[in-house]
N, C-alpha and C positions, 0 to 999 in steps of 0.2 A: 420677351421684348429683347430686340437685338440692338447693339450699339456698334458704331464703326469708328476706326482709328486710321490715320494716315501718317506716313513717314514725313518727318520735317527735320530741320536743323534749328537748335536753340543754342545761341552763342556758338561754341565749337563742338557741340554734342549732337549725336543722332538721337531723336526722340520720336514718340508717337503722340499725335494730337487727335482729340476726339472730333469726329466729323459726322456728316450725314451720309446716306447711302450713295450720294453722288460725289463724295470726297470733299465737300465744302465744310471747313472747320465750323464747329458750333460754338459761337461766342455768345455770352450773356449780354445784357444791356450795358454793362460796364466795359465790354470789350475783352473779357477774360475767357480763356478756354482751359479745358482739362488737358494735361499731358503726362506722359510717363517716360522714364529713361530707358525702359526695356519692357518686353512683353511680360506680363505678370508682376511688374514692379509697382511701387507706390505711385499714386496719382497726385500731381501737383497742379497749381494754377498760375497762369501768367497772361499778360496781354497778348492778343493775337499779333500785334505788329512787331513782336519780338521774335517771331518765327519766320523761317524761310522754307518754302515748299518746293522740292525738286520737280521738274517737268516729268510727266508720265507716271507719277506715283498713284497707286490705286488703293482705295479704302480696304481695310481688313475688318471683317465682321467678327464681333465678339458676342457670343450667345449667352452672356452671363449678366446682362442687365446694366451695362454701363462701365464696368471696370476694364482696365487694359487687358488685352487678350491673355488668358492664362492666370489671372489673379483670382484669389479666393475671397469669398464673402466673409465679413466679420460681424459677429452678433453683438449688438449694443448692450451695454449694462443698463439695467433699470432699477429704480427704487432709491428713495432718498438715502443718502449716506452710503450707497453701494461702493464696494471696493473698486477703484477705477481700473479700467482695462488698459492694455497696451496693444498696439496693432497698427494697421494702416489707416489712412484718412478715410472717412466716410463720405459718400456722395449723397447729396440731398440738400434742398433749399433751407431746411430748418437747422442744419449743423452750423454752429458758430465756430470759426477758426481763431485760435490764439497762437501766434508765432512768437517765440521767446528766445532770447540769447543774452549771455552775460559776457563781459569783457574785463580784463584786468591788465594793467601795465606793471609787469612784475607779478610775482606770486609768492607772498602777498604784495599788494601795491594799490594804487588808485583804481577803484573798481566802478563799473557802471552796469546798469540793467536796461535792456531794450525789449519792447514788446509791441506788437501790432495786432489789431483785431479786424477780421473780415466777416462780413455778413452778406450772404448770397454773392460772394466774389468781390464785393465793394469794400474798400478800406474805410472803416468807420472811426478808428481811434489809433493813435500812436503814443507810446510811453518811452521817455528817455530820462533816466534818473541817475544822478551821481550818488554813489553809496559810501564814499569815503574810503578808508583803507580796508581792503578785504582780499579774499582769495577768488580764484576762478569758480570754485564750487559755490561760494556764497553768492557771487554774481548770478550764476545760473539759477539758483534757488529763488533769489529775489525777483528775477525776471518773471518766473512763473507766478510767484505770489502776487506781484503787482498786476499781472495780466488777469488773474482770477478775481482780484479785488475790484477790477474795473467792470466786471459783468454784473448787470442788475437782475437778469432773469436766470436763476440758478436751476430751473427745472427743464430747460431746453437741452438738447444734445450739444456737447461742446468737445471739440478736439483741440488738444494743446500740443503744439509742435516744439520739440527741443532737440538739440544735437548732443545732449548730455546723457550718456548711459547711466551716470551716477544718479541723476534726478529720476530717471525712469525706474531704476532699481529701487530707490528709496520709496517712491510713491505708488508703485504697482506690485512690487515683489516683497515689500515689507523688510527691506534690508535693515540691519541694525545700524543706527547712526553712531559713529565713533567720534565725530566732531560736529560742530554746528547744531547741537541737539536742540537748543531753544528755537532756533529758526526753523528747523525741520518739524518740530512739534507744532509751531504756529502754522506752517504750510499744510501739514496733514489735517489740522483742524479746519483750515479753509477748504481743503479738498472735500472733506466730509459734508460740507454744506450743499454739494452739488449732487443731483440725482442721476445724471447720465454723462459721465466724464471719461474721456479717453486720452491717453498720452501716446504720442507718436514720435518715435525716434527717427530723426531725419539726418542725412549726412551733413556734417559741418564743412564750410568753406568748399562746397562742391557746386556752386553756381545755382543753388535753389533760391529763387528770387526773394521770397519772403524771409527765409532764414538769413540771407545776406543783408536784407534791410534791418532785421532785428539786431544783427551784429553792428551795423552802422549806427543805429540809435544808441546802443550801449557805448560805443566808442565816442560818439558825439558828446555824450554826457560827461565822459572823462575829460575831453578836450575843453568843455565849457565849464568845468568845475570852478568854483570861486577861488 
């Protein structure tokens, strides 16, 4: 099965948008399309009306079943309580996306956690919670914990997006926790309840729409604190 991608502009960046063989972008019912910042790069989603398409652009065929040209397939983890994987976002209607981010005014200082959940490209839930005094790492960890706790079906494939290398290392590489040990133990216990969980490291403050929204939710929680 072949897939096609076409050059476009997203904000001020050159990107590739998934399209059909005639170069028409393939948007879902919610108006969202797949896009990547570079050939072989991770795939993200955003609304079609946020892209500009140059005249004369021609579709590029990708013979790898739907990923941006040059990207590699990722094998999902199976089995209840399996060690979560890290890698790129998966394509498929059954994959639930959880986007997370934490914010802190000062470090330590007033902290907030933000998360949003997408199902088949549609936004289904947003979380914005003030955490009190904390650190950036605590805020990042809590955002993931709150996002996972909002999921009711723990047997479906789930991708958790975070811009924190600290969180990805703790949860997929079994890094030893030198601080926040109780919180990390609680989060690892929550992670173990899922059968097919993947953590995806995304670039922070790089214009990735859902990462930016999660950051907004975290900062809104700080601004709205009692």
